[in-house]
C-alpha positions, 0 to 999 in steps of 0.5 A: 876810209876804203884804204883803212877798211882793206888793210883791216880785211887783209890783216884778218885773212892773214890771221885766219891763215896763220891759225889754220897753219897752226892747227895742222898736225905735225907730220910724224918724224921718220926713222933716224938712220944711224950715220956711218953704221956700216963702215969698215971697223978695226976690231982689234985682231981683225979688220972688218969690211965695210958693208954696202949700205945701198944693198941693205933694204931700208927697213933692216938698216940700223935706225931709231924709231917710235916704239910704244911698249910697257918693257923697260929700257934695255929690254930686247923685243924680237919680232920674228915675222918682221925680221926686226929686233928692238932695243928699247930705249924708253920715252917711246923710242927703240934702236931697231936692227934688221935680223934674219931668224929660224927656218920653217920648223925652227922658229920659237917664242917665249921669254928669255934673259942675256946669260952671257956675252962672248967676243969671237965665240968658239962655234960647236955645232949640236949633234942634231945639226951634225947629223943633218950636215955630216960635213960639219963632223970636223967641228964637233969639238969646236970652230975657233972664233973669227969673222968667218965663223958662224957665230960671227964677231959677237954672241949674246947667249940666251937662257930660259929659267936657267935652261940653255935651249941653244938659242944666240943672238950673234953675228954672220958673215953672210950679211945678205941673209938679213931679212930671211928665214935662214937660221936653225933658231937663232938670230943673226945680225950684220957684224957692225949692228951685233957689235953695237948691240953687244956694247949697249945690252947688259947681262940679265937683260930680259928678251921677248920673242914675239909670237908669229902674229906679233903678240906677247907669248904667255909661255915658252914655245919651242920647235918639236924635236927632230925625229930620230932616224930608224936604224937600218935592220941587219941583213938576214943571214941566208941558211944553207938549206935555203940555197941547197934545197932540191929543185921541185919535181916537175915531171911525174916519171922523176922519183920524189925529191927525197930520193936525192938524199941517196948515193949518187952512184947509180944503182945497178939495173937488174937483169930482165928476161931474154924474151922480147917484147911483143910490141914495138917500143915506144918513143924514147922520152917515155918509160918503156912498157912492160912486155905482154909476155910475163918474164920468168920469175928470177930466183932472187928479188929483182931490184927496181929499175932506178933512173938517175936523178937530175936536179932541174936548174932554176933561173936565177933570182928565185932563191934556189941555187944557181946551175952548176 
């Protein structure tokens, strides 16, 4: 009897333990990383080298994740704040890729469509970029496509209401820039990732670029246009009158400035009376005083004594003429 009761109790405990295990919620599935996503690829004319997976942060590796959204399968949703791009798959799933986004001042948000796709696209820097980086002038007519081209091995072109604002989803040879703010508004991807996305997305697909806070935008928000640089003013021509202006008179004994317009030939001194002055002459620096004894009146008017004018040189940098 005791043995039967013991067995019954043991069975009851086991049953309760089984029920408890059945009631525990299943752990959420982790991300499903895509196998061999970054191996070397034979891409026709070019061989693309492998990318070291251990040097790509796990959140930026290509993977399948849970993603609840009202967008239809095939829609691209870009979250610039998290540096992530989702390709909606349906059934609450999406393929997630790491990207790099626009630098500060180049970010944007809104809705666009995939207008076209190009393998190994030609890259043509816009005039604004050439102005910021004059070294790009050599590519003003376009840089031929190649893995080292800034657009990489694939480009997906975006338009909004039929207008191309210059934004692309494209590959990049600078795969270490993934996860950073590094572009001029485009979305960069590792070569192997952009090839995978390129093969999956269709022209006409919807692209949603979220606001910085992760909300869905209600209108297109573009960065402000770069301010135009003012052209340097042409140097003002220096007039001859400015450089040939006479020096200002600093001594009261010198004639006025307009006296320099007279001929340079010094005037002939007028004869003076033979009567010697009654006082001793003053220092040479001063003008001679008139003698106390009045001089005899000459028959003809005697011209005034004229002291030759010597222009006073000015220090360089004053705008006046330099000394001869």
